[in-house]
All heavy atoms as an XYZ file, in Angstrom:
748
protein
N      38.235      9.022     27.188
C      38.385      8.593     25.841
C      37.665      7.302     25.615
O      37.747      6.405     26.433
C      39.848      8.354     25.513
C      40.664      9.577     25.485
S      41.549      9.434     23.898
C      41.521     11.081     23.409
N      37.057      7.174     24.531
C      36.353      5.958     24.128
C      37.311      5.035     23.403
O      38.110      5.404     22.568
C      35.194      6.318     23.186
O      34.567      5.164     22.719
N      37.198      3.762     23.769
C      38.138      2.726     23.160
C      37.494      2.280     21.788
O      38.130      1.519     21.068
C      38.276      1.519     24.012
C      39.122      1.757     25.183
C      39.418      0.521     25.962
N      38.659     -0.717     25.646
C      38.837     -1.840     26.256
N      39.695     -1.975     27.212
N      38.156     -2.901     25.919
N      36.253      2.660     21.531
C      35.689      2.157     20.284
C      34.931      0.911     20.596
O      34.614      0.509     21.771
N      34.689      0.162     19.554
C      33.942     -1.148     19.724
C      34.858     -2.134     20.339
O      35.936     -2.411     19.932
C      33.501     -1.618     18.335
C      32.878     -2.940     18.314
N      31.560     -3.156     18.823
C      33.341     -4.131     17.882
C      31.299     -4.453     18.715
N      32.384     -5.046     18.116
N      34.259     -2.766     21.378
C      34.999     -3.856     22.077
C      34.269     -5.202     21.803
O      33.075     -5.319     22.299
C      35.143     -3.606     23.566
C      35.754     -4.731     24.277
C      35.827     -2.348     23.849
N      34.814     -6.098     21.051
C      34.104     -7.370     20.799
C      33.898     -8.160     22.060
O      34.770     -8.357     22.804
C      35.001     -8.093     19.823
C      36.209     -7.213     19.572
C      36.086     -6.053     20.379
N      32.677     -8.703     22.176
C      32.325     -9.480     23.338
C      32.228    -10.960     22.947
O      31.722    -11.150     21.833
C      30.997     -9.063     24.012
C      30.985     -7.692     24.692
C      29.572     -7.374     25.173
C      32.011     -7.610     25.810
N      32.629    -11.835     23.740
C      32.498    -13.282     23.410
C      31.956    -13.957     24.706
O      32.030    -13.429     25.809
C      33.858    -13.934     23.029
C      34.446    -13.345     21.757
C      33.505    -13.620     20.538
N      34.137    -13.137     19.326
C      33.820    -12.023     18.729
N      32.917    -11.179     19.333
N      34.365    -11.677     17.610
N      31.480    -15.161     24.563
C      30.898    -15.913     25.659
C      31.607    -17.236     25.878
O      31.832    -17.923     24.918
C      29.404    -16.202     25.322
O      28.722    -15.003     25.023
C      28.676    -16.861     26.519
N      31.885    -17.557     27.146
C      32.509    -18.805     27.519
C      31.457    -19.937     27.173
O      30.286    -19.771     27.579
C      32.884    -18.809     28.985
S      33.509    -20.411     29.574
N      31.929    -20.982     26.560
C      30.932    -22.093     26.195
C      30.435    -22.845     27.392
O      29.448    -23.576     27.253
C      31.572    -23.057     25.151
C      31.989    -22.335     23.877
C      32.785    -23.799     25.744
N      31.017    -22.692     28.579
C      30.599    -23.451     29.750
C      29.780    -22.555     30.673
O      28.596    -22.798     30.905
C      31.792    -24.067     30.474
C      31.280    -24.771     31.761
C      32.477    -25.127     29.602
N      30.348    -21.488     31.231
C      29.674    -20.692     32.236
C      28.897    -19.547     31.639
O      28.193    -18.827     32.396
C      30.701    -20.188     33.226
S      31.881    -18.939     32.577
N      28.965    -19.311     30.397
C      28.225    -18.279     29.682
C      28.608    -16.821     30.103
O      27.795    -15.940     29.953
C      26.738    -18.497     29.779
O      26.307    -19.725     29.268
N      29.783    -16.720     30.604
C      30.260    -15.390     31.016
C      30.573    -14.571     29.776
O      31.322    -15.016     28.937
C      31.478    -15.474     31.949
N      29.943    -13.416     29.603
C      30.267    -12.559     28.441
C      31.280    -11.536     28.904
O      31.125    -10.878     29.921
C      28.975    -11.799     28.011
C      28.099    -12.606     27.249
C      27.011    -11.751     26.608
C      26.247    -12.643     25.648
N      25.399    -11.866     24.743
N      32.344    -11.463     28.110
C      33.417    -10.529     28.456
C      34.159    -10.167     27.146
O      33.897    -10.639     26.054
C      34.353    -11.106     29.457
O      35.280    -10.091     29.910
C      35.069    -12.262     29.001
N      35.111     -9.251     27.324
C      35.985     -8.796     26.225
C      36.624    -10.007     25.652
O      37.141    -10.976     26.279
C      37.021     -7.864     26.859
C      37.973     -7.327     25.839
O      37.840     -7.623     24.658
O      38.835     -6.464     26.207
N      36.693    -10.012     24.297
C      37.295    -11.171     23.592
C      38.702    -11.489     24.042
O      39.148    -12.636     24.122
C      37.296    -10.787     22.039
C      37.984    -11.751     21.151
C      37.955    -11.204     19.686
C      38.775    -12.062     18.792
N      38.786    -11.517     17.486
N      39.471    -10.496     24.431
C      40.875    -10.739     24.848
C      40.957    -11.337     26.237
O      42.049    -11.847     26.573
C      41.617     -9.433     24.787
C      41.832     -8.922     23.355
C      42.606     -7.533     23.346
N      42.077     -6.737     22.285
C      41.273     -5.696     22.447
N      40.971     -5.288     23.626
N      40.830     -5.024     21.421
N      39.882    -11.263     26.953
C      39.929    -11.868     28.351
C      39.607    -13.391     28.332
O      39.655    -14.023     29.317
C      38.924    -11.185     29.197
N      39.174    -13.907     27.159
C      38.932    -15.365     27.025
C      39.939    -16.033     26.191
O      40.745    -15.371     25.455
C      37.507    -15.529     26.398
C      36.369    -14.968     27.175
C      35.099    -15.083     26.395
C      36.186    -15.787     28.451
N      40.011    -17.357     26.220
C      40.961    -18.097     25.442
C      40.196    -18.744     24.349
O      39.161    -19.435     24.503
C      41.585    -19.245     26.348
C      42.321    -18.490     27.523
C      42.592    -20.129     25.553
C      42.751    -19.491     28.566
N      40.655    -18.573     23.071
C      39.998    -19.072     21.881
C      40.597    -20.456     21.529
O      41.767    -20.701     21.534
C      40.252    -18.224     20.724
C      39.511    -18.623     19.484
C      39.595    -17.580     18.399
N      38.709    -17.935     17.237
C      39.217    -18.212     16.014
N      40.496    -18.181     15.806
N      38.402    -18.544     15.077
N      39.637    -21.421     21.370
C      39.956    -22.727     20.859
C      39.501    -22.798     19.418
O      38.399    -22.417     19.155
C      39.282    -23.844     21.676
C      39.436    -23.660     23.162
C      39.699    -25.222     21.202
C      40.886    -23.693     23.661
N      40.310    -23.250     18.464
C      40.005    -23.203     17.106
C      40.113    -24.626     16.443
O      41.044    -25.340     16.741
C      40.794    -22.144     16.381
C      42.308    -22.499     16.354
C      40.341    -21.889     14.917
N      39.135    -24.856     15.604
C      39.242    -26.090     14.737
C      39.851    -25.528     13.399
O      39.111    -24.804     12.677
C      37.906    -26.770     14.489
C      38.016    -28.006     13.571
C      36.678    -28.492     13.197
N      35.795    -27.400     12.884
C      34.956    -27.365     11.834
N      34.847    -28.409     11.148
N      34.235    -26.295     11.600
N      41.029    -25.877     13.045
C      41.663    -25.381     11.838
C      41.044    -26.039     10.639
O      40.389    -27.090     10.713
C      43.185    -25.651     11.935
O      43.378    -27.111     11.924
C      43.802    -24.988     13.138
N      41.282    -25.443      9.512
C      40.766    -26.057      8.227
C      41.251    -27.457      8.009
O      40.635    -28.329      7.334
C      41.312    -25.123      7.100
C      41.344    -23.800      7.772
C      41.824    -24.104      9.210
N      42.417    -27.823      8.623
C      42.946    -29.213      8.441
C      42.220    -30.167      9.412
O      42.488    -31.366      9.334
C      44.497    -29.196      8.690
O      44.725    -28.897     10.083
N      41.502    -29.655     10.314
C      40.649    -30.488     11.197
C      41.253    -30.641     12.646
O      40.589    -31.184     13.528
N      42.453    -30.146     12.879
C      43.064    -30.216     14.191
C      42.387    -29.117     15.121
O      41.885    -28.088     14.611
C      44.504    -30.050     14.229
O      44.869    -28.709     13.793
N      42.380    -29.375     16.473
C      41.864    -28.453     17.391
C      43.025    -27.920     18.331
O      43.794    -28.766     18.800
C      40.771    -29.111     18.275
C      40.292    -28.130     19.331
C      39.629    -29.511     17.371
N      43.128    -26.637     18.407
C      44.242    -26.105     19.222
C      43.892    -24.766     19.867
O      42.913    -24.158     19.525
C      45.466    -25.925     18.290
C      45.228    -25.111     17.051
C      46.354    -25.196     16.076
O      46.637    -26.180     15.509
O      46.978    -24.101     15.826
N      44.766    -24.360     20.784
C      44.505    -23.076     21.477
C      45.076    -21.990     20.483
O      46.149    -22.099     19.909
C      45.320    -23.068     22.781
C      45.275    -21.684     23.346
C      44.791    -24.086     23.730
N      44.276    -20.995     20.332
C      44.620    -19.850     19.448
C      45.103    -18.675     20.308
O      44.207    -17.879     20.712
C      43.511    -19.539     18.563
C      43.775    -18.381     17.587
O      44.943    -17.920     17.534
O      42.836    -17.918     16.951
N      46.331    -18.547     20.569
C      46.856    -17.455     21.421
C      46.631    -16.132     20.797
O      46.438    -15.195     21.476
C      48.317    -17.701     21.791
N      46.705    -15.970     19.515
C      46.653    -14.745     18.829
C      45.173    -14.301     18.585
O      44.854    -13.134     18.430
C      47.276    -14.777     17.448
O      46.600    -15.726     16.656
C      48.743    -15.125     17.602
N      44.262    -15.312     18.595
C      42.802    -14.950     18.291
C      42.552    -14.750     16.885
O      41.502    -14.225     16.438
N      43.508    -15.075     15.968
C      43.410    -14.744     14.548
C      43.559    -15.926     13.620
O      43.500    -15.814     12.404
C      44.383    -13.693     14.201
C      44.177    -12.386     14.855
C      45.312    -11.412     14.561
N      45.191    -10.202     15.323
C      44.647     -9.124     14.842
N      44.229     -9.036     13.629
N      44.641     -8.033     15.581
N      43.742    -17.170     14.201
C      43.872    -18.300     13.311
C      42.545    -18.541     12.545
O      41.442    -18.295     13.082
C      44.144    -19.526     14.095
C      45.605    -19.656     14.704
C      45.716    -20.935     15.557
C      46.611    -19.688     13.568
N      42.702    -19.061     11.288
C      41.540    -19.327     10.517
C      40.856    -20.616     11.019
O      41.550    -21.571     11.483
C      42.003    -19.586      9.060
N      39.515    -20.626     10.995
C      38.779    -21.845     11.449
C      37.668    -21.459     12.409
O      37.501    -20.266     12.739
N      36.907    -22.462     12.705
C      35.793    -22.261     13.669
C      36.325    -22.203     15.047
O      37.035    -23.041     15.518
C      34.841    -23.457     13.476
C      33.563    -23.239     14.329
C      32.472    -24.155     13.828
N      31.252    -23.839     14.434
C      30.423    -22.918     14.061
N      30.660    -22.279     12.899
N      29.309    -22.662     14.670
N      35.838    -21.195     15.824
C      36.343    -20.963     17.161
C      35.270    -21.102     18.229
O      34.073    -20.972     17.937
N      35.794    -21.330     19.446
C      34.977    -21.395     20.626
C      35.775    -20.776     21.743
O      37.087    -20.808     21.680
C      34.572    -22.818     20.996
N      35.156    -20.159     22.713
C      35.853    -19.485     23.785
C      35.671    -20.090     25.171
O      34.569    -20.547     25.420
C      35.466    -17.984     23.830
C      35.892    -17.249     22.602
C      35.124    -17.243     21.427
C      37.075    -16.528     22.572
C      35.578    -16.541     20.341
C      37.475    -15.870     21.479
C      36.718    -15.836     20.293
O      37.156    -15.199     19.278
N      36.790    -20.110     25.899
C      36.666    -20.600     27.312
C      37.389    -19.510     28.201
O      38.284    -18.885     27.757
C      37.402    -21.946     27.499
C      36.730    -23.124     26.942
C      37.671    -24.346     26.895
C      35.497    -23.483     27.690
N      36.813    -19.365     29.416
C      37.413    -18.400     30.325
C      38.662    -19.061     30.916
O      38.941    -20.195     30.718
C      36.391    -17.870     31.335
S      35.781    -19.212     32.360
N      39.318    -18.322     31.774
C      40.581    -18.799     32.381
C      40.294    -19.679     33.611
O      41.213    -20.120     34.248
C      41.425    -17.603     32.840
C      42.027    -16.869     31.649
N      43.203    -17.200     31.129
C      41.566    -15.884     30.903
C      43.575    -16.460     30.125
N      42.545    -15.600     29.912
N      39.067    -19.953     33.894
C      38.706    -20.834     35.051
C      38.948    -22.243     34.662
O      38.342    -22.773     33.694
C      37.210    -20.594     35.409
C      36.822    -21.392     36.537
O      37.433    -22.342     37.016
N      35.656    -20.979     37.090
N      39.754    -22.963     35.357
C      40.095    -24.329     35.044
C      38.889    -25.264     35.118
O      38.766    -26.254     34.365
C      41.189    -24.898     35.916
C      41.708    -26.212     35.498
C      43.099    -26.449     35.886
N      43.286    -27.887     36.056
C      44.100    -28.430     36.913
N      44.720    -27.663     37.779
N      44.183    -29.668     36.984
N      37.922    -24.928     35.992
C      36.683    -25.705     36.075
C      35.914    -25.714     34.760
O      35.337    -26.729     34.347
N      35.942    -24.625     34.113
C      35.286    -24.520     32.800
C      35.977    -25.429     31.764
O      35.239    -26.044     30.961
C      35.249    -23.081     32.255
S      34.087    -22.041     33.069
N      37.259    -25.468     31.807
C      38.015    -26.384     30.896
C      37.725    -27.718     31.187
O      37.480    -28.565     30.251
C      39.507    -26.099     31.012
C      39.948    -24.812     30.347
C      39.701    -23.533     30.714
C      40.602    -24.774     29.131
N      40.263    -22.677     29.875
C      40.821    -23.358     28.839
C      41.151    -25.689     28.238
C      41.445    -22.924     27.722
C      41.848    -25.195     27.083
C      41.994    -23.862     26.867
N      37.668    -28.170     32.444
C      37.371    -29.548     32.799
C      35.965    -29.942     32.301
O      35.828    -31.047     31.723
C      37.436    -29.712     34.355
C      38.869    -29.603     34.897
O      39.810    -29.735     34.088
O      39.003    -29.359     36.107
N      34.989    -29.140     32.569
C      33.637    -29.405     32.064
C      33.591    -29.420     30.521
O      32.929    -30.333     29.955
C      32.601    -28.362     32.632
C      32.500    -28.617     34.150
C      31.265    -28.476     31.928
C      31.700    -27.522     34.839
N      34.233    -28.488     29.871
C      34.183    -28.480     28.392
C      34.805    -29.755     27.815
O      34.277    -30.296     26.809
C      35.027    -27.304     27.882
N      35.781    -30.314     28.429
C      36.411    -31.524     27.881
C      35.735    -32.787     28.281
O      35.576    -33.716     27.561
C      37.891    -31.592     28.322
C      38.811    -30.475     27.716
C      40.142    -30.496     28.424
C      38.927    -30.671     26.214
N      35.096    -32.787     29.504
C      34.409    -33.993     29.958
C      33.079    -34.156     29.275
O      32.624    -35.261     28.986
C      34.140    -33.898     31.471
C      35.369    -34.231     32.287
C      34.923    -34.132     33.806
C      36.187    -34.286     34.684
N      35.890    -34.087     36.072
N      32.394    -33.050     29.082
C      30.991    -33.125     28.534
C      30.908    -32.788     27.051
O      29.869    -32.502     26.556
C      30.084    -32.130     29.313
C      30.099    -32.482     30.773
C      29.066    -31.683     31.504
N      29.084    -31.956     32.970
C      28.529    -31.235     33.903
N      27.864    -30.152     33.508
N      28.606    -31.593     35.154
N      32.041    -32.763     26.382
C      32.114    -32.580     24.900
C      31.525    -31.284     24.431
O      30.909    -31.184     23.354
C      31.478    -33.779     24.230
C      32.160    -35.040     24.429
O      33.383    -35.072     24.597
N      31.428    -36.110     24.571
N      31.562    -30.241     25.273
C      31.068    -28.948     24.922
C      31.858    -28.401     23.667
O      31.196    -27.778     22.793
C      31.200    -27.921     26.011
C      30.369    -28.263     27.248
C      28.983    -27.790     27.029
N      28.124    -28.180     28.213
C      27.799    -27.299     29.189
N      28.220    -26.121     29.180
N      27.081    -27.748     30.192
N      33.154    -28.654     23.568
C      33.881    -28.139     22.391
C      33.476    -28.905     21.201
O      33.426    -28.273     20.120
C      35.376    -28.280     22.705
C      35.934    -27.371     23.802
C      37.408    -27.650     24.033
C      35.769    -25.905     23.392
N      33.235    -30.201     21.263
C      32.816    -30.947     20.099
C      31.578    -30.304     19.501
O      31.470    -30.169     18.270
C      32.484    -32.374     20.469
C      33.698    -33.149     20.943
O      34.692    -32.555     21.274
O      33.594    -34.400     20.924
N      30.614    -29.932     20.346
C      29.324    -29.350     19.882
C      29.603    -27.986     19.287
O      29.170    -27.661     18.170
C      28.386    -29.241     21.090
C      27.104    -28.632     20.726
N      26.183    -29.213     19.876
C      26.591    -27.343     20.998
C      25.128    -28.362     19.675
N      25.349    -27.278     20.393
N      30.332    -27.081     19.940
C      30.572    -25.762     19.426
C      31.478    -25.688     18.203
O      31.287    -24.802     17.406
C      31.256    -24.877     20.605
C      30.237    -24.553     21.639
C      29.158    -23.682     21.155
N      28.080    -23.448     22.219
C      27.933    -22.342     22.735
N      28.621    -21.209     22.451
N      27.008    -22.183     23.687
N      32.450    -26.626     18.126
C      33.344    -26.609     16.958
C      32.739    -27.473     15.792
O      33.330    -27.545     14.723
C      34.669    -27.126     17.343
C      35.434    -26.311     18.397
C      36.752    -26.994     18.764
C      35.732    -24.927     17.848
N      31.626    -28.108     16.018
C      30.952    -28.885     15.058
C      31.830    -30.011     14.442
O      31.832    -30.286     13.291
C      30.385    -28.080     13.953
C      29.307    -27.097     14.440
C      28.658    -26.293     13.357
C      27.555    -25.422     13.894
N      26.869    -24.620     12.914
N      32.587    -30.588     15.350
C      33.527    -31.645     14.989
C      34.019    -32.260     16.221
O      34.173    -31.658     17.256
C      34.717    -31.046     14.190
O      35.647    -32.033     13.980
N      34.291    -33.587     16.178
C      34.805    -34.371     17.310
C      36.242    -33.905     17.551
O      37.013    -33.819     16.597
C      34.693    -35.856     17.110
N      36.563    -33.686     18.753
C      37.968    -33.363     19.153
C      38.726    -34.702     19.322
O      38.257    -35.623     20.040
C      38.032    -32.602     20.518
C      39.448    -32.274     20.917
C      37.256    -31.258     20.315
N      39.844    -34.893     18.564
C      40.577    -36.061     18.631
C      41.187    -36.282     20.001
O      41.429    -35.339     20.734
C      41.710    -36.089     17.555
O      42.715    -35.239     17.907
N      41.459    -37.605     20.293
C      42.139    -37.820     21.615
C      43.466    -37.087     21.764
O      43.797    -36.636     22.936
C      42.306    -39.310     21.618
C      41.335    -39.859     20.687
C      41.125    -38.768     19.667
N      44.246    -36.920     20.701
C      45.559    -36.254     20.806
C      45.310    -34.792     21.114
O      45.952    -34.150     21.957
C      46.341    -36.383     19.456
C      46.765    -37.792     19.193
C      45.652    -38.583     18.463
O      44.658    -37.978     17.929
O      45.692    -39.821     18.532
N      44.358    -34.125     20.361
C      44.013    -32.695     20.583
C      43.425    -32.549     22.033
O      43.717    -31.570     22.708
C      43.019    -32.206     19.576
C      43.613    -32.167     18.226
O      44.882    -32.075     18.097
O      42.870    -32.173     17.246
N      42.606    -33.466     22.477
C      42.012    -33.442     23.807
C      43.121    -33.421     24.860
O      43.059    -32.682     25.872
C      41.000    -34.502     24.032
C      40.196    -34.393     25.262
C      39.092    -35.502     25.283
N      38.178    -35.402     24.128
C      37.135    -34.604     24.057
N      36.809    -33.876     25.087
N      36.357    -34.691     23.058
N      44.125    -34.318     24.667
C      45.211    -34.369     25.544
C      46.056    -33.067     25.583
O      46.398    -32.581     26.685
C      46.152    -35.529     25.194
C      47.271    -35.841     26.111
C      46.783    -36.223     27.557
C      48.083    -36.967     25.530
N      46.254    -32.459     24.474
C      46.933    -31.178     24.366
C      46.151    -30.031     25.118
O      46.805    -29.246     25.793
C      47.203    -30.806     22.919
N      44.838    -30.094     24.939
C      44.058    -29.067     25.638
C      44.078    -29.297     27.152
O      44.147    -28.318     27.898
C      42.585    -29.153     25.107
C      42.392    -28.635     23.681
C      40.968    -28.905     23.190
C      42.802    -27.201     23.448
N      44.031    -30.552     27.585
C      44.121    -30.861     29.014
C      45.437    -30.338     29.621
O      45.522    -29.819     30.651
C      43.957    -32.338     29.258
C      42.521    -32.831     29.235
C      42.440    -34.207     29.804
N      41.153    -34.777     29.485
C      39.993    -34.446     30.083
N      40.021    -33.567     31.048
N      38.823    -35.039     29.697
N      46.526    -30.522     28.824
C      47.839    -30.122     29.269
C      47.858    -28.556     29.382
O      48.463    -27.965     30.330
C      48.948    -30.526     28.203
O      49.009    -31.857     28.245
N      47.285    -27.860     28.399
C      47.190    -26.416     28.558
C      46.359    -25.970     29.745
O      46.703    -25.058     30.474
C      46.443    -25.827     27.265
C      46.414    -24.385     27.199
C      47.474    -23.666     26.666
C      45.381    -23.655     27.718
C      47.495    -22.260     26.665
C      45.387    -22.258     27.698
C      46.420    -21.554     27.153
O      46.359    -20.211     27.158
N      45.225    -26.705     30.033
C      44.378    -26.327     31.144
C      45.142    -26.600     32.443
O      44.857    -25.827     33.405
C      43.116    -27.200     31.109
N      46.014    -27.513     32.519
C      46.753    -27.796     33.734
C      47.619    -26.647     34.133
O      47.939    -26.380     35.279
C      47.589    -29.055     33.618
C      46.796    -30.252     33.242
C      46.986    -31.355     34.189
O      48.011    -31.385     34.873
O      46.113    -32.254     34.197
N      48.044    -25.787     33.087
C      48.788    -24.632     33.395
C      48.041    -23.418     33.883
O      48.585    -22.432     34.340
N      46.701    -23.510     33.828
C      45.896    -22.465     34.354
C      45.768    -22.529     35.827
O      45.734    -23.621     36.436
C      44.427    -22.521     33.715
C      44.408    -22.410     32.181
C      42.979    -22.626     31.741
C      44.812    -20.958     31.772
N      45.570    -21.385     36.482
C      45.418    -21.371     37.902
C      43.993    -21.962     38.309
O      43.040    -21.617     37.624
C      45.494    -19.981     38.430
N      43.989    -22.830     39.193
C      42.742    -23.444     39.616
C      41.991    -22.436     40.468
O      42.540    -21.945     41.464
C      43.004    -24.749     40.422
C      41.800    -25.528     40.899
C      41.005    -25.968     39.654
C      42.224    -26.754     41.619
N      40.765    -22.190     40.115
C      39.982    -21.204     40.798
C      39.170    -21.936     41.876
O      38.688    -23.021     41.645
C      39.046    -20.430     39.872
C      39.828    -19.816     38.774
C      39.424    -18.375     38.432
O      38.430    -17.923     38.964
N      40.272    -17.731     37.712
N      39.021    -21.327     43.077
C      38.280    -22.043     44.170
C      36.889    -22.368     43.892
O      36.400    -23.405     44.266
C      38.480    -21.053     45.347
C      38.793    -19.736     44.757
C      39.433    -20.011     43.390
N      36.107    -21.547     43.229
C      34.693    -21.798     42.954
C      34.593    -22.696     41.740
O      35.149    -22.426     40.672
C      33.912    -20.533     42.768
C      34.265    -19.708     41.534
C      35.408    -18.737     41.639
O      35.955    -18.637     42.798
O      35.829    -18.142     40.625
N      33.886    -23.806     41.904
C      33.622    -24.704     40.792
C      32.437    -24.288     40.012
O      31.468    -23.734     40.606
C      33.444    -26.143     41.359
N      32.462    -24.461     38.768
C      31.350    -24.097     37.839
C      30.372    -25.174     37.886
O      30.712    -26.349     37.724
C      31.847    -23.828     36.435
C      30.680    -23.567     35.540
C      32.836    -22.736     36.392
N      29.042    -24.859     38.227
C      27.985    -25.843     38.185
C      27.122    -25.548     37.022
O      26.164    -24.819     37.106
C      27.203    -25.728     39.518
C      28.055    -25.958     40.785
C      28.485    -27.388     40.872
O      27.778    -28.309     40.576
N      29.690    -27.587     41.400
N      27.435    -26.238     35.933
C      26.633    -25.979     34.733
C      26.213    -27.342     34.150
O      26.965    -28.250     34.136
C      27.453    -25.211     33.672
O      26.658    -24.941     32.522
N      24.969    -27.419     33.677
C      24.493    -28.720     33.164
C      24.660    -28.823     31.785
O      25.123    -29.488     30.995
């Protein structure tokens, strides 16, 4: 049986293309806050990160999310994203992306 169209998205750090549901969406809401979108349906500009904690570390250190969301991530939002990333399993292979 065919599942039909499966939306693909790309991790902003490692460029892994996969099913939209396999990535975590970060959204800049219309009010300007940046948060994790667990449902994948919040209104606003989105960016995707894989479940690899190394990708999260790089995205936050090198301002990849600022660039993709076209807005600076506030220190409070950055702290909330770091807290979320701490809950992810640390993967043994580190991402080496420039």
